[in-house]
Biopython code that builds the backbone (N, CA, C, O; Angstrom):
import numpy as np
from Bio.PDB.StructureBuilder import StructureBuilder

atoms = [
    (1, "MET", "N", (7.153, 9.667, -0.607)),
    (1, "MET", "CA", (5.710, 9.670, -0.653)),
    (1, "MET", "C", (5.195, 8.824, -1.815)),
    (1, "MET", "O", (4.174, 8.149, -1.691)),
    (2, "ILE", "N", (5.895, 8.862, -2.933)),
    (2, "ILE", "CA", (5.449, 8.121, -4.107)),
    (2, "ILE", "C", (5.542, 6.620, -3.864)),
    (2, "ILE", "O", (4.650, 5.874, -4.268)),
    (3, "LEU", "N", (6.604, 6.170, -3.213)),
    (3, "LEU", "CA", (6.716, 4.748, -2.920)),
    (3, "LEU", "C", (5.675, 4.301, -1.901)),
    (3, "LEU", "O", (5.236, 3.151, -1.932)),
    (4, "LEU", "N", (5.281, 5.182, -1.010)),
    (4, "LEU", "CA", (4.201, 4.860, -0.075)),
    (4, "LEU", "C", (2.900, 4.648, -0.849)),
    (4, "LEU", "O", (2.137, 3.735, -0.534)),
    (5, "LYS", "N", (2.643, 5.476, -1.847)),
    (5, "LYS", "CA", (1.466, 5.294, -2.695)),
    (5, "LYS", "C", (1.502, 3.936, -3.387)),
    (5, "LYS", "O", (0.489, 3.242, -3.468)),
    (6, "LEU", "N", (2.673, 3.567, -3.883)),
    (6, "LEU", "CA", (2.822, 2.277, -4.559)),
    (6, "LEU", "C", (2.564, 1.131, -3.584)),
    (6, "LEU", "O", (1.898, 0.157, -3.933)),
    (7, "TYR", "N", (3.085, 1.242, -2.379)),
    (7, "TYR", "CA", (2.897, 0.196, -1.383)),
    (7, "TYR", "C", (1.421, 0.068, -1.015)),
    (7, "TYR", "O", (0.910, -1.047, -0.905)),
    (8, "ILE", "N", (0.732, 1.185, -0.826)),
    (8, "ILE", "CA", (-0.693, 1.147, -0.499)),
    (8, "ILE", "C", (-1.485, 0.566, -1.677)),
    (8, "ILE", "O", (-2.414, -0.216, -1.473)),
    (9, "TYR", "N", (-1.124, 0.943, -2.895)),
    (9, "TYR", "CA", (-1.770, 0.368, -4.075)),
    (9, "TYR", "C", (-1.612, -1.154, -4.070)),
    (9, "TYR", "O", (-2.572, -1.888, -4.303)),
    (10, "GLY", "N", (-0.401, -1.612, -3.805)),
    (10, "GLY", "CA", (-0.156, -3.049, -3.757)),
    (10, "GLY", "C", (-0.959, -3.730, -2.671)),
    (10, "GLY", "O", (-1.476, -4.830, -2.869)),
    (11, "TYR", "N", (-1.065, -3.088, -1.533)),
    (11, "TYR", "CA", (-1.837, -3.638, -0.426)),
    (11, "TYR", "C", (-3.311, -3.759, -0.808)),
    (11, "TYR", "O", (-3.943, -4.778, -0.530)),
    (12, "LEU", "N", (-3.852, -2.736, -1.435)),
    (12, "LEU", "CA", (-5.261, -2.746, -1.821)),
    (12, "LEU", "C", (-5.560, -3.731, -2.940)),
    (12, "LEU", "O", (-6.680, -4.231, -3.044)),
    (13, "ASN", "N", (-4.573, -4.012, -3.774)),
    (13, "ASN", "CA", (-4.773, -4.902, -4.919)),
    (13, "ASN", "C", (-4.129, -6.269, -4.726)),
    (13, "ASN", "O", (-3.962, -7.031, -5.678)),
    (14, "ASN", "N", (-3.771, -6.566, -3.481)),
    (14, "ASN", "CA", (-3.220, -7.863, -3.121)),
    (14, "ASN", "C", (-1.942, -8.197, -3.902)),
    (14, "ASN", "O", (-1.752, -9.329, -4.346)),
    (15, "ILE", "N", (-1.088, -7.211, -4.058)),
    (15, "ILE", "CA", (0.209, -7.399, -4.706)),
    (15, "ILE", "C", (1.268, -7.174, -3.641)),
    (15, "ILE", "O", (1.522, -6.032, -3.258)),
    (16, "ARG", "N", (1.882, -8.231, -3.162)),
    (16, "ARG", "CA", (2.818, -8.125, -2.055)),
    (16, "ARG", "C", (4.280, -8.111, -2.508)),
    (16, "ARG", "O", (5.136, -7.547, -1.826)),
    (17, "SER", "N", (4.560, -8.715, -3.632)),
    (17, "SER", "CA", (5.925, -8.872, -4.107)),
    (17, "SER", "C", (6.494, -7.564, -4.668)),
    (17, "SER", "O", (5.827, -6.856, -5.422)),
    (18, "SER", "N", (7.724, -7.260, -4.291)),
    (18, "SER", "CA", (8.391, -6.064, -4.827)),
    (18, "SER", "C", (8.605, -6.185, -6.332)),
    (18, "SER", "O", (8.511, -5.197, -7.060)),
    (19, "ARG", "N", (8.889, -7.383, -6.785)),
    (19, "ARG", "CA", (9.084, -7.584, -8.230)),
    (19, "ARG", "C", (7.785, -7.382, -9.002)),
    (19, "ARG", "O", (7.792, -6.824, -10.099)),
    (20, "LYS", "N", (6.673, -7.836, -8.432)),
    (20, "LYS", "CA", (5.384, -7.633, -9.098)),
    (20, "LYS", "C", (4.986, -6.161, -9.075)),
    (20, "LYS", "O", (4.405, -5.659, -10.037)),
    (21, "LEU", "N", (5.294, -5.473, -7.986)),
    (21, "LEU", "CA", (5.022, -4.031, -7.951)),
    (21, "LEU", "C", (5.847, -3.304, -9.003)),
    (21, "LEU", "O", (5.361, -2.377, -9.652)),
    (22, "GLU", "N", (7.096, -3.728, -9.168)),
    (22, "GLU", "CA", (7.935, -3.128, -10.210)),
    (22, "GLU", "C", (7.309, -3.365, -11.581)),
    (22, "GLU", "O", (7.266, -2.447, -12.400)),
    (23, "GLN", "N", (6.824, -4.574, -11.846)),
    (23, "GLN", "CA", (6.183, -4.881, -13.126)),
    (23, "GLN", "C", (4.964, -3.990, -13.356)),
    (23, "GLN", "O", (4.717, -3.543, -14.476)),
    (24, "GLU", "N", (4.203, -3.736, -12.288)),
    (24, "GLU", "CA", (3.021, -2.880, -12.406)),
    (24, "GLU", "C", (3.402, -1.461, -12.832)),
    (24, "GLU", "O", (2.646, -0.807, -13.550)),
    (25, "THR", "N", (4.572, -0.980, -12.393)),
    (25, "THR", "CA", (4.995, 0.378, -12.769)),
    (25, "THR", "C", (5.328, 0.480, -14.254)),
    (25, "THR", "O", (5.438, 1.584, -14.787)),
    (26, "HIS", "N", (5.490, -0.666, -14.931)),
    (26, "HIS", "CA", (5.809, -0.668, -16.357)),
    (26, "HIS", "C", (4.590, -0.930, -17.237)),
    (26, "HIS", "O", (4.558, -0.499, -18.390)),
    (27, "ARG", "N", (3.574, -1.640, -16.701)),
    (27, "ARG", "CA", (2.482, -2.087, -17.566)),
    (27, "ARG", "C", (1.113, -1.522, -17.212)),
    (27, "ARG", "O", (0.243, -1.459, -18.081)),
    (28, "ASN", "N", (0.893, -1.114, -15.983)),
    (28, "ASN", "CA", (-0.430, -0.705, -15.529)),
    (28, "ASN", "C", (-0.550, 0.824, -15.582)),
    (28, "ASN", "O", (0.171, 1.534, -14.881)),
    (29, "LEU", "N", (-1.450, 1.311, -16.406)),
    (29, "LEU", "CA", (-1.596, 2.760, -16.578)),
    (29, "LEU", "C", (-1.989, 3.470, -15.282)),
    (29, "LEU", "O", (-1.571, 4.602, -15.038)),
    (30, "GLU", "N", (-2.785, 2.810, -14.464)),
    (30, "GLU", "CA", (-3.182, 3.389, -13.191)),
    (30, "GLU", "C", (-1.955, 3.628, -12.305)),
    (30, "GLU", "O", (-1.836, 4.676, -11.669)),
    (31, "VAL", "N", (-1.054, 2.658, -12.268)),
    (31, "VAL", "CA", (0.161, 2.781, -11.452)),
    (31, "VAL", "C", (1.126, 3.779, -12.067)),
    (31, "VAL", "O", (1.781, 4.534, -11.348)),
    (32, "ILE", "N", (1.218, 3.790, -13.373)),
    (32, "ILE", "CA", (2.088, 4.762, -14.045)),
    (32, "ILE", "C", (1.642, 6.179, -13.705)),
    (32, "ILE", "O", (2.473, 7.045, -13.434)),
    (33, "TRP", "N", (0.335, 6.416, -13.718)),
    (33, "TRP", "CA", (-0.195, 7.729, -13.347)),
    (33, "TRP", "C", (0.083, 8.016, -11.876)),
    (33, "TRP", "O", (0.514, 9.114, -11.525)),
    (34, "LEU", "N", (-0.162, 7.033, -11.023)),
    (34, "LEU", "CA", (0.044, 7.198, -9.582)),
    (34, "LEU", "C", (1.498, 7.515, -9.264)),
    (34, "LEU", "O", (1.781, 8.326, -8.383)),
    (35, "MET", "N", (2.408, 6.884, -9.971)),
    (35, "MET", "CA", (3.850, 7.061, -9.738)),
    (35, "MET", "C", (4.426, 8.240, -10.515)),
    (35, "MET", "O", (5.627, 8.506, -10.455)),
    (36, "ARG", "N", (3.562, 8.945, -11.245)),
    (36, "ARG", "CA", (4.008, 10.080, -12.063)),
    (36, "ARG", "C", (5.101, 9.682, -13.050)),
    (36, "ARG", "O", (6.063, 10.417, -13.276)),
    (37, "GLN", "N", (4.925, 8.502, -13.628)),
    (37, "GLN", "CA", (5.800, 7.920, -14.646)),
    (37, "GLN", "C", (7.187, 7.573, -14.131)),
    (37, "GLN", "O", (8.097, 7.348, -14.928)),
    (38, "LEU", "N", (7.369, 7.526, -12.815)),
    (38, "LEU", "CA", (8.635, 7.058, -12.256)),
    (38, "LEU", "C", (8.592, 5.544, -12.162)),
    (38, "LEU", "O", (7.550, 4.962, -11.863)),
    (39, "ARG", "N", (9.720, 4.913, -12.416)),
    (39, "ARG", "CA", (9.783, 3.455, -12.351)),
    (39, "ARG", "C", (10.885, 3.060, -11.384)),
    (39, "ARG", "O", (12.070, 3.270, -11.642)),
    (40, "SER", "N", (10.471, 2.486, -10.271)),
    (40, "SER", "CA", (11.439, 2.072, -9.257)),
    (40, "SER", "C", (11.848, 0.628, -9.467)),
    (40, "SER", "O", (11.053, -0.204, -9.903)),
    (41, "ASP", "N", (13.082, 0.352, -9.155)),
    (41, "ASP", "CA", (13.612, -1.003, -9.192)),
    (41, "ASP", "C", (13.025, -1.793, -8.020)),
    (41, "ASP", "O", (12.695, -1.212, -6.986)),
    (42, "PHE", "N", (12.893, -3.110, -8.178)),
    (42, "PHE", "CA", (12.327, -3.930, -7.107)),
    (42, "PHE", "C", (13.134, -3.824, -5.825)),
    (42, "PHE", "O", (12.570, -3.900, -4.733)),
    (43, "LYS", "N", (14.438, -3.650, -5.937)),
    (43, "LYS", "CA", (15.303, -3.526, -4.756)),
    (43, "LYS", "C", (14.993, -2.239, -3.992)),
    (43, "LYS", "O", (14.983, -2.234, -2.761)),
    (44, "THR", "N", (14.744, -1.159, -4.714)),
    (44, "THR", "CA", (14.379, 0.103, -4.085)),
    (44, "THR", "C", (13.055, -0.037, -3.342)),
    (44, "THR", "O", (12.911, 0.455, -2.223)),
    (45, "ILE", "N", (12.087, -0.709, -3.964)),
    (45, "ILE", "CA", (10.784, -0.921, -3.336)),
    (45, "ILE", "C", (10.938, -1.776, -2.082)),
    (45, "ILE", "O", (10.350, -1.468, -1.045)),
    (46, "ALA", "N", (11.721, -2.842, -2.171)),
    (46, "ALA", "CA", (11.933, -3.729, -1.021)),
    (46, "ALA", "C", (12.657, -3.002, 0.110)),
    (46, "ALA", "O", (12.296, -3.161, 1.276)),
    (47, "ASP", "N", (13.667, -2.211, -0.219)),
    (47, "ASP", "CA", (14.393, -1.450, 0.808)),
    (47, "ASP", "C", (13.492, -0.426, 1.480)),
    (47, "ASP", "O", (13.548, -0.245, 2.696)),
    (48, "PHE", "N", (12.660, 0.245, 0.683)),
    (48, "PHE", "CA", (11.725, 1.219, 1.240)),
    (48, "PHE", "C", (10.785, 0.549, 2.232)),
    (48, "PHE", "O", (10.523, 1.080, 3.311)),
    (49, "ARG", "N", (10.287, -0.608, 1.861)),
    (49, "ARG", "CA", (9.382, -1.349, 2.739)),
    (49, "ARG", "C", (10.090, -1.764, 4.027)),
    (49, "ARG", "O", (9.531, -1.651, 5.118)),
    (50, "ARG", "N", (11.310, -2.240, 3.890)),
    (50, "ARG", "CA", (12.070, -2.724, 5.053)),
    (50, "ARG", "C", (12.429, -1.577, 6.002)),
    (50, "ARG", "O", (12.375, -1.745, 7.220)),
    (51, "HIS", "N", (12.791, -0.432, 5.461)),
    (51, "HIS", "CA", (13.237, 0.694, 6.286)),
    (51, "HIS", "C", (12.082, 1.493, 6.908)),
    (51, "HIS", "O", (12.313, 2.299, 7.809)),
    (52, "ASN", "N", (10.862, 1.285, 6.447)),
    (52, "ASN", "CA", (9.740, 2.104, 6.900)),
    (52, "ASN", "C", (8.583, 1.298, 7.482)),
    (52, "ASN", "O", (7.429, 1.711, 7.369)),
    (53, "ARG", "N", (8.868, 0.176, 8.091)),
    (53, "ARG", "CA", (7.799, -0.662, 8.659)),
    (53, "ARG", "C", (6.963, 0.098, 9.683)),
    (53, "ARG", "O", (5.736, 0.004, 9.673)),
    (54, "ASP", "N", (7.615, 0.844, 10.562)),
    (54, "ASP", "CA", (6.882, 1.586, 11.594)),
    (54, "ASP", "C", (5.997, 2.667, 10.982)),
    (54, "ASP", "O", (4.898, 2.928, 11.470)),
    (55, "THR", "N", (6.475, 3.285, 9.925)),
    (55, "THR", "CA", (5.696, 4.319, 9.243)),
    (55, "THR", "C", (4.428, 3.719, 8.642)),
    (55, "THR", "O", (3.357, 4.318, 8.727)),
    (56, "PHE", "N", (4.545, 2.537, 8.035)),
    (56, "PHE", "CA", (3.382, 1.882, 7.453)),
    (56, "PHE", "C", (2.343, 1.588, 8.526)),
    (56, "PHE", "O", (1.150, 1.808, 8.320)),
    (57, "GLN", "N", (2.792, 1.098, 9.655)),
    (57, "GLN", "CA", (1.875, 0.793, 10.743)),
    (57, "GLN", "C", (1.146, 2.071, 11.173)),
    (57, "GLN", "O", (-0.065, 2.049, 11.392)),
    (58, "SER", "N", (1.865, 3.163, 11.292)),
    (58, "SER", "CA", (1.276, 4.431, 11.685)),
    (58, "SER", "C", (0.255, 4.920, 10.656)),
    (58, "SER", "O", (-0.828, 5.376, 11.022)),
    (59, "VAL", "N", (0.599, 4.826, 9.380)),
    (59, "VAL", "CA", (-0.299, 5.277, 8.314)),
    (59, "VAL", "C", (-1.594, 4.470, 8.321)),
    (59, "VAL", "O", (-2.680, 5.039, 8.208)),
    (60, "PHE", "N", (-1.484, 3.147, 8.453)),
    (60, "PHE", "CA", (-2.678, 2.313, 8.438)),
    (60, "PHE", "C", (-3.523, 2.528, 9.691)),
    (60, "PHE", "O", (-4.750, 2.469, 9.615)),
    (61, "CYS", "N", (-2.901, 2.775, 10.830)),
    (61, "CYS", "CA", (-3.663, 3.090, 12.052)),
    (61, "CYS", "C", (-4.417, 4.401, 11.894)),
    (61, "CYS", "O", (-5.570, 4.510, 12.312)),
    (62, "GLN", "N", (-3.771, 5.403, 11.289)),
    (62, "GLN", "CA", (-4.440, 6.681, 11.056)),
    (62, "GLN", "C", (-5.602, 6.511, 10.084)),
    (62, "GLN", "O", (-6.638, 7.160, 10.231)),
    (63, "CYS", "N", (-5.434, 5.651, 9.105)),
    (63, "CYS", "CA", (-6.505, 5.392, 8.140)),
    (63, "CYS", "C", (-7.706, 4.762, 8.838)),
    (63, "CYS", "O", (-8.848, 5.141, 8.576)),
    (64, "VAL", "N", (-7.452, 3.805, 9.722)),
    (64, "VAL", "CA", (-8.540, 3.161, 10.469)),
    (64, "VAL", "C", (-9.249, 4.186, 11.350)),
    (64, "VAL", "O", (-10.478, 4.200, 11.422)),
    (65, "ARG", "N", (-8.478, 5.045, 12.020)),
    (65, "ARG", "CA", (-9.081, 6.089, 12.861)),
    (65, "ARG", "C", (-9.949, 7.042, 12.033)),
    (65, "ARG", "O", (-11.054, 7.400, 12.442)),
    (66, "LEU", "N", (-9.441, 7.444, 10.874)),
    (66, "LEU", "CA", (-10.195, 8.341, 10.000)),
    (66, "LEU", "C", (-11.506, 7.695, 9.560)),
    (66, "LEU", "O", (-12.553, 8.341, 9.572)),
    (67, "CYS", "N", (-11.449, 6.438, 9.176)),
    (67, "CYS", "CA", (-12.664, 5.734, 8.761)),
    (67, "CYS", "C", (-13.662, 5.643, 9.916)),
    (67, "CYS", "O", (-14.869, 5.768, 9.712)),
    (68, "ALA", "N", (-13.156, 5.426, 11.117)),
    (68, "ALA", "CA", (-14.034, 5.371, 12.291)),
    (68, "ALA", "C", (-14.656, 6.741, 12.560)),
    (68, "ALA", "O", (-15.844, 6.828, 12.872)),
    (69, "GLU", "N", (-13.870, 7.807, 12.442)),
    (69, "GLU", "CA", (-14.386, 9.163, 12.664)),
    (69, "GLU", "C", (-15.444, 9.542, 11.629)),
    (69, "GLU", "O", (-16.403, 10.247, 11.940)),
    (70, "LEU", "N", (-15.261, 9.071, 10.408)),
    (70, "LEU", "CA", (-16.226, 9.363, 9.340)),
    (70, "LEU", "C", (-17.401, 8.393, 9.364)),
    (70, "LEU", "O", (-18.276, 8.443, 8.499)),
    (71, "ASP", "N", (-17.414, 7.517, 10.353)),
    (71, "ASP", "CA", (-18.479, 6.534, 10.551)),
    (71, "ASP", "C", (-18.635, 5.620, 9.331)),
    (71, "ASP", "O", (-19.750, 5.328, 8.897)),
    (72, "LEU", "N", (-17.512, 5.183, 8.796)),
    (72, "LEU", "CA", (-17.535, 4.274, 7.655)),
    (72, "LEU", "C", (-17.595, 2.810, 8.083)),
    (72, "LEU", "O", (-17.823, 1.925, 7.258)),
    (73, "TYR", "N", (-17.391, 2.562, 9.367)),
    (73, "TYR", "CA", (-17.476, 1.207, 9.911)),
    (73, "TYR", "C", (-18.799, 1.048, 10.643)),
    (73, "TYR", "O", (-19.244, 1.946, 11.358)),
    (74, "GLY", "N", (-19.422, -0.111, 10.451)),
    (74, "GLY", "CA", (-20.652, -0.386, 11.175)),
    (74, "GLY", "C", (-20.392, -0.852, 12.593)),
    (74, "GLY", "O", (-21.274, -0.767, 13.446)),
    (75, "ARG", "N", (-19.197, -1.341, 12.853)),
    (75, "ARG", "CA", (-18.796, -1.851, 14.166)),
    (75, "ARG", "C", (-19.746, -2.912, 14.692)),
    (75, "ARG", "O", (-19.969, -3.009, 15.899)),
    (76, "GLU", "N", (-20.304, -3.703, 13.795)),
    (76, "GLU", "CA", (-21.249, -4.725, 14.202)),
    (76, "GLU", "C", (-20.625, -6.109, 14.251)),
    (76, "GLU", "O", (-21.050, -6.941, 15.052)),
    (77, "LEU", "N", (-19.637, -6.376, 13.424)),
    (77, "LEU", "CA", (-19.046, -7.692, 13.346)),
    (77, "LEU", "C", (-17.553, -7.563, 13.104)),
    (77, "LEU", "O", (-17.113, -6.792, 12.251)),
    (78, "ILE", "N", (-16.785, -8.320, 13.860)),
    (78, "ILE", "CA", (-15.344, -8.345, 13.660)),
    (78, "ILE", "C", (-14.957, -9.792, 13.395)),
    (78, "ILE", "O", (-15.341, -10.688, 14.147)),
    (79, "ALA", "N", (-14.198, -10.022, 12.327)),
    (79, "ALA", "CA", (-13.770, -11.369, 11.976)),
    (79, "ALA", "C", (-12.266, -11.369, 11.754)),
    (79, "ALA", "O", (-11.705, -10.412, 11.220)),
    (80, "VAL", "N", (-11.630, -12.434, 12.164)),
    (80, "VAL", "CA", (-10.199, -12.590, 11.974)),
    (80, "VAL", "C", (-9.969, -13.852, 11.157)),
    (80, "VAL", "O", (-10.478, -14.925, 11.482)),
    (81, "ASP", "N", (-9.204, -13.702, 10.105)),
    (81, "ASP", "CA", (-8.887, -14.833, 9.256)),
    (81, "ASP", "C", (-7.451, -15.236, 9.519)),
    (81, "ASP", "O", (-6.538, -14.442, 9.297)),
    (82, "GLY", "N", (-7.237, -16.433, 9.980)),
    (82, "GLY", "CA", (-5.902, -16.862, 10.345)),
    (82, "GLY", "C", (-5.130, -17.542, 9.246)),
    (82, "GLY", "O", (-4.039, -18.059, 9.485)),
    (83, "THR", "N", (-5.680, -17.555, 8.026)),
    (83, "THR", "CA", (-4.964, -18.245, 6.943)),
    (83, "THR", "C", (-3.895, -17.370, 6.481)),
    (83, "THR", "O", (-3.151, -17.732, 5.570)),
]
sb = StructureBuilder()
sb.init_structure("model")
sb.init_model(0)
sb.init_chain("A")
sb.init_seg("    ")
for serial, (resi, resn, name, xyz) in enumerate(atoms, 1):
    if name == "N":
        sb.init_residue(resn, " ", resi, " ")
    sb.init_atom(name, np.array(xyz, "f"), 0.0, 1.0, " ", f" {name:<3s}", serial, name[0])
structure = sb.get_structure()
């Protein structure tokens, strides 16, 4: 669960690299608090991401559904960025 929090934090803050996420666990107080002072190696973070791709998809789909149920989306405009 803690590594999932780290992955979501990275997603929200545009940090995709496992090595950069590892660095955040050492220097960023917000991440240190979120991780409960645990520091994962970049390899552990990368393996977690690789082994749980389907879980991430499920979590993000549930998040979108929850936001829709709470009426947080205006559903007025949809844009896709292909870059």
